[in-house]
N, C-alpha and C positions, 0 to 999 in steps of 0.2 A: 192117260196119254202116254205116248212112245216117241223117243226121239230114235231117227235112224240117222248114223254117220255115213257118209260116203267120202274115203279118202281121195286123193288127188294122184297126180301122174308120178312116176318113178319109185313108188311107195311099194315095198316088198314088206313081207313077213315081219321081221324084226322090228322096223321102223315104224309099222303099222300098230303093231302091239303096244309100244310105247307111247304112241300118239294117242291111240284109242282111250289108254287108261288115263291119262290126263283129261282128256276129254269126258269121259265117263265120271271122273271123279267131279268135276267142275259142275255139270249137268245135275248130278245126284244130289250135290249139296245146296243148289238152288229149287229143284223140283223134287221135293220127297215123294217117293213113292212111284215115280216116273221110271218106265222100262229105257233103259238105254243101250241100243244094240249098234252093231256095226256091218257094214256090207262090205267085207274084204274081197277085192277083186283082182289085186295085183298078179297073183300066180297064174290065175285062170285065162284073164283078159289083156294082162299087160304084155309089152313087147319082149321078146326074147332074145331078137336079132337086132344088130344094130341099123339106125336110120339117120339120115342127114335131114336139118331143117334148118328153119331161119325164121325169126320172130323179130318183128319191129316195134321197138317201145314207142310208147306214146306219152310220155312225161312232160308235164307244163311247166317250163322253167319258172321260178321264183323271181318276180321284179327285182332287177338290182337294186332299186331305189328302196327296196323295205325288204331287208334281208331277214329271215326266219331264223330267231335261234336255235330251234330245232333243227332247221337245215344244216344249220353252221356246226352243231354239234353231231349230227349224222355224218356230215362230210368230213369231221376229224377225225371219228372212228373206222370210217372208210379207209382213210389214209393210214392210220394205225394198221389195220388188217393188213393193208398191202404191203406196210413197212414198219414192222413195231418199234422198230429201233430210231425212229425218224426223229423223235424228241430228244432222246439222248445225244443223238449227232449234232443236233441244234444247241443243245446245252455245252456240249465239248467246244464246238466252235465260238459259242458267245463268250465262254470263259477264257480264249485265248488273248492274251495281250499282245500289243503291237511289239514286234522285234526290233533289232537294230535296223534302222535303213527303211522302215515301214511306216506308211502312214496309219491314223487311226482307223480306217475303213478297212485295213488288212490287207491292202495291195501293196506291191512291191514298189518301192520309190527308186529303187536301183536295179536293172536288170541281172546285176551280178548276183542278187539274192533270189531270183526267181525259181533257182534248182534246189533250193535249200531243203531240207526235211520239213514238211509241213507237222511231224508228229513230235519235233522236239520241243521239250517242255520248259526249257530254261527260261525264268522269268513269267512262268504262267501263273504260279501260285506264290502268296505272299509268305514269308517266313514265320513260322510258328503256327498258322492256321492249316497246313497241309492235311491234317486228320479229318477235316469235317466231312469231305465226300467219300474216302475210305472207309470211314466208320459206317456210313450208311450203307456201301456195297458189302462190307462185312455183314451187316444185319442180313441183307437179302441173302447172301451164302447161307447163313445160319438158320434160314426158315425151313421148318421140315417139310420133305417134299410131298407128303400126303397127310394132310391133318386128319385126324378122327372126325366122323360125324357127329358123334354124341358129345356133347357139353363144349363145342367149339363153333362159334358162328362160322368163320371162314371154313371149317372144312365140311359143315352142313351146306354152305353155299355151293363148295365144289361139287359136293356128291350131288345135290338138288338140280344143278345145272348141266351135268355131265361133262364138266371139265375136270374132275379128279384124275381122269387118266393121263391126260398130258400135262398136268401142272410141274411134275417134277422136271419134265423137260424144258418147260417154259421158263422154270428158273434157272436151270443150268445155263440154257443159251444165252439168258440175258446177263445172267452174272457174269458168264465166261467172254461176253463179247468185247471186242476192243472199243466199241462206242461207250460202254458201262464205264471202263476203266479210264478212259478220257475224260468223261464226263465227271467222274469222281474225284480226279485228280484236280481238277479245275473248280470245283466247289469249295470255296477256301473260306466260307463264313457260314453262320448257322442259316440264315435265309436261303443261300444257295443250297445248303445241304436238304433243306424241306423241300425245295423246288426239285433237287433230285430224286429224292424218295416219291414224289407224286410221279415224275417221268418213269422211274424203274416200275412203279406199281403198274402203272398204265403198259408200259412194254411188256411185262409179265403177262398181264391179262388180255392184251390183244393178241400176243402170241400162243395163248392157249385158245383162244376164239378162233384164230385163223388155222389151227391145226384141225378142227370140226367143222368149219363153215357152219352152215344151216342145220347141222346134225346136235347142236347143243339147244336146250332148252334153256336160254337164258335171256330174260328179259333185259331192258336197257337200265331199269332199277337195279336189278341184280347184279348187273356188270358195274354200276357205277358204285354200288355198297361192296363190291369185292374190290375195286380199286381203294375205296375208302379204308377199308380192312388193314388192306397190304400197306397202304401209306402209312397208316398209324403205326404199323408194327416196326415200320423203317424210320419213326422217328418223325415224321411230317405230320401235316394239320389239315390238309385239304385234299379235295379231290378233283380239282381242276388244274390244267397246266399253269405255269406261272406267266406272268405278262411277257416276258422275254420271249419263251417259245409260243405263246399265242399271236403275238406281233408277227414273227416269221411265218409259223405256219397256217394262221386263220384264213386268211385269203387264198393262200396256196391250197387248201383242202377245198374250198368251195369251187376251185378253177377245175381241179383235176379228179375231182370224185363224181363227176357228173357222166356224160357220155365218153370224153375222152378215155378216162380209166375201162369203161366198160369194152370200149373198141380195143383198148390194148389187152383185156383179159377174154375177149369173145373165142379165140381158139380154144382155150384151155378149158373154158366153160362149156363149149360145146362139145367137147370130147367127154367131159365128164358128165355131160348132162344127156347121154345116148338114151338111157333108158325112158326120160322125160319125154324126149321128142319120138321115141319109139311107141310111148303109149299113146301120144297124141295122133301120130299117123294111122296107127293100127286103129284107133278109134273112130278116125276119120272114113276109113275105108270098111270097117265092120263094126261100127257103133251099136247095130240092133243087137249084138249078142250080149253086150254089157246092158243094154236097156230092158233086156228081156229078164236078164237076171236081177235086175234092180225092181222091175214090176212085179217080179214074184215074191221078192222079199217085203215089199211094202204091202202087197194086198194079203200076205200070209197072217196079217192082225188087222181085222178091218175098223179098229179103234182110231180115233184122232190120232195123226201121226205128223210130228214136225220133221222135215227132211233137211240135212245139214250137209252140204256138199262142198268141198275144198278142191280148187283149182277144175281138173278134168272132172272129178266126181260133180261140181255143181254144173258143167256143161251137160253132163248125162242126163243129170235130173231136169234141167230145163228143156232139153230134146222131148226125154220122156214125156213130161207134163203136158209141153205144146202138142205133139202127135195126138196124144189121148182126148186131150180138149178139142182139138180140131175135127176128131171123127164124133165128138159128142160122148166120149166114154171117159169122163173125169176118173183120174185114178182113185179109188175108193181108198177114204182114211187121209188122203194128203191134205192137210189144212193150211201148211204154212211151210213156203220153201225158203231156206237160209243158205245163200251161196257166199263163200268166204274166199277171197283171192282168186276170183274167178274170171276167165276168159269170154264168157258166154255174150256179153253185150257186144264185145269188139267182133266176136265172129258173126254175129248178126248182122254189123254192120258190112262185113265182107261177103254175106250172103252164104255162110258156111254151117248153119243151124239147119238140121234135118227138116224142120217143119215149117221154118219162116222165111218167105221172101224178103230181101232186102227193104226195109221201110213198113213192113207189114205189122200190124197190132198183135199183140198176145191176144188169144182166141178166148171167148165166154167159157167160163169152166176152168180155167187158169186160176191157182190158189193165189194169195198173198207171199209176195216176194220181197224178201229184206236181203239185200246185196252189201256185202260189207267188203271195205277195200282199205288200202294204205296206199298213199299216192307215191312211197318210196318203193314200193312193190311194182315193179315192171309188169308183172304178169297179173295185175289186178286191173278193173276196168269199171266205169260208172255205167249203171243201166236206167238211172233216171232220164237223163238226157236222149237215150235212144227209144224210150217210150214215153213219150212227152204226154202229160194228162193223164197218165193211167195211175189212178188212187192206189191200185193194188201194189205197185212198184216203189220201193223206199231204199235209197242209198245211207250208207252210215260208214264213216271213216274212223278208222283205227289209227292212233299215232303211237306206233311200237318204238320210235326212235333207234330203230335197226337199220342199217344199209341194205341193200340188196347183194346177195339172195336171202340174207339170213332173215328179213323181214317177211319173206313170203311163208315162213312156217312160225313166225312169231306171235301169230293171231291166238293161238291156244292158251298161252298163259295170261291174256290181258283181261281183267275183270270187266272192262267196258264191254267187251265181246257178250258175256253172258248175261251182262245188266241189260243190253239192248236186245238180245232175245227173249230175256224175260219179259221185257215190255212188249215186244211183238206177239208172245203168246197171250199175254193179257188184252192187248187189242182186238186180235183174231177170237177171243172169247173160247178158248180151247181149254176144255176140262179133262 
């Protein structure tokens, strides 16, 4: 048996090699003796010139009367990635005691105080306990900038997730921030110091993640463990924000980390995604070049083959297999198709697939199709509702607990992905 991996849009050699090494390792661990190969096409068939484009997300909102804890957690991290210091800023303001002439809600009771310096610290800390927060901040400043991989779980995590290069900068920017200094000055007892430790750990982690965006191979579990290890080293005992922070930011996160935040970031995302959009546009106009290349690679070995396509790679495979089946020339060896984070079902609805008219069924001879998606990945879509009643088509949801765009590349470290592929191979009786 052979596996053939087809990468997606915007991927070039360095990123491909890192990604394929991970996929190959996970597949060979489960399928001993299977050949795992890759169809790298980025340099040859990917776009080299800038191109404009626009995509329409189709996320279904979660009912407000039944909030999903995973959605809330994902929203919190989306907010942290957009503003890593937001929780520290909340702690700094929550620790502020009302000054002379102010009501308990922090508003000035007299217009004469409206222009006073908001950073004035008189009366914010109780005598004799001011050192609780600064002690935690001092521990943060003392953390080594790049822990070694061997014998150190924190170091192993940073190396394994690709965050080690930016860890020192994340430490420095967090420790040197005015938000950290103010929050530390106002952590006046041990519970507040522990709460501060968690907020600092999450700020450092978010800063490191924000610097690499979706290039980090960091699962949500690894992210949470990183926060936990940092929190412990800072004297804390938890990995979730305190009740005070959650009360302020919880609902805000759910409100601003959906479409409004995507709209605010659309310009910068589009500029940074030029290779991705360019690859899609080039495929739409000259997709036969890539499909011919894939056909040659697939048929080079007539043995049973599992085709795994990510994003645009999945679109090209669906087109190739559909065109061949429609001609009565099923691609030899193609026993199972696995699409991951793919837009093929959405393109079929648009009538943009090369071989299928809108509403048309998959032709006889098309293989079994496992379509994997993450509902937080706005570039992934459902296939079963688009091909109703077709027993060959199965959707499978992955819950990476990562916000977009990180979730579009987060599939490959999820054990549930490979478990489902193994189940599909068994069901297809591929030997």
